[in-house]
C-alpha positions in Angstrom: -12.0 -20.3 -29.4 -9.0 -19.1 -27.4 -7.4 -21.9 -25.4 -4.5 -20.1 -23.8 -1.8 -17.5 -24.2 1.9 -17.7 -25.1 4.2 -15.1 -23.6 7.8 -14.5 -24.7 10.7 -13.1 -22.7 13.5 -12.0 -25.0 16.9 -12.7 -23.5 20.6 -12.1 -24.3 21.3 -15.4 -22.4 18.2 -17.6 -23.0 19.9 -20.8 -21.7 20.6 -19.2 -18.3 17.2 -17.7 -18.0 15.5 -21.0 -19.0 17.5 -22.7 -16.3 16.4 -20.1 -13.8 12.7 -20.7 -14.6 13.3 -24.4 -14.4 15.5 -24.7 -11.3 14.8 -21.6 -9.2 11.1 -20.7 -10.0 10.4 -24.5 -10.6 8.0 -23.8 -13.5 6.7 -27.1 -15.2 8.2 -27.4 -18.6 8.5 -29.5 -21.7 11.4 -29.7 -24.2 10.1 -28.5 -27.5 13.2 -29.9 -29.2 16.9 -29.2 -29.1 16.7 -28.2 -25.4 14.3 -25.4 -26.1 12.0 -25.3 -23.0 8.4 -24.2 -23.0 7.1 -23.4 -19.6 3.6 -23.9 -18.2 2.4 -20.8 -16.4 0.2 -20.5 -13.4 -3.3 -19.0 -13.8 -2.9 -15.5 -15.3 -4.8 -12.3 -15.9 -4.7 -9.6 -18.5 -5.2 -5.9 -18.1 -5.6 -3.2 -20.8 -4.0 0.1 -19.8 -4.1 3.5 -21.6 -1.0 4.4 -23.5 0.2 7.2 -25.8 1.6 4.6 -28.3 0.6 1.1 -29.2 3.1 -1.8 -29.1 4.4 -1.8 -25.5 3.6 -4.9 -23.5 4.7 -5.9 -20.0 4.9 -9.3 -18.3 4.7 -9.7 -14.5 4.6 -12.7 -12.3 2.1 -12.8 -9.4 2.7 -14.0 -5.8 0.3 -14.3 -2.8 3.1 -13.3 -0.4 5.8 -10.9 -1.7 7.8 -10.9 1.6 8.1 -14.7 1.4 8.9 -14.6 -2.3 11.8 -12.1 -1.7 13.1 -14.2 1.2 13.1 -17.3 -1.0 14.9 -15.4 -3.9 17.5 -14.1 -1.4 18.1 -17.7 -0.3 18.9 -18.5 -4.0 21.1 -15.3 -4.2 18.6 -13.8 -6.6 18.6 -9.9 -6.5 15.3 -8.3 -5.7 14.6 -4.5 -5.7 13.0 -3.0 -2.6 9.3 -3.7 -2.3 7.2 -0.8 -3.7 3.7 -0.1 -2.4 1.2 0.9 -5.1 -2.5 1.3 -5.0 -2.9 -1.9 -6.9 -0.3 -4.0 -5.0 3.2 -4.6 -3.8 5.9 -4.8 -6.4 9.5 -6.0 -6.7 11.7 -6.7 -9.6 14.1 -9.7 -9.8 17.2 -9.9 -11.9 17.4 -12.8 -14.3 20.7 -14.4 -15.0 20.8 -12.5 -18.3 20.6 -9.3 -16.4 17.0 -8.6 -17.5 14.5 -7.4 -14.9 11.2 -9.1 -14.3 8.4 -7.7 -12.2 6.7 -9.7 -9.5 3.8 -8.4 -7.5 1.3 -9.2 -4.8 -2.0 -7.8 -6.0 -4.4 -5.8 -3.9 -7.1 -5.9 -6.5 -9.7 -8.8 -6.7 -8.7 -11.7 -8.9 -10.9 -12.4 -12.0 
């Protein structure tokens, strides 16, 4: 029935953000035509959270070692926020070339 999921990151500078995912994060990709890259994602998970309104979605990347991830991003001159400790994991946000923020976390919860 369901064979996968397709996530979208809207960007004011999609070419720069696609280059970031290709070169810095090194996500596998294919050219869907005219230089439009579609990226393969690592295994993922989905959580359903309560909300006052429908329609809000969030996208986070997951890492096994957030300290190492931040170190590697710093080596590429990628800005990361201070690591926050939450009940569910450790969280930082990176700044994409477009200026958008993207959450990256090291989960404390079990993996499905």
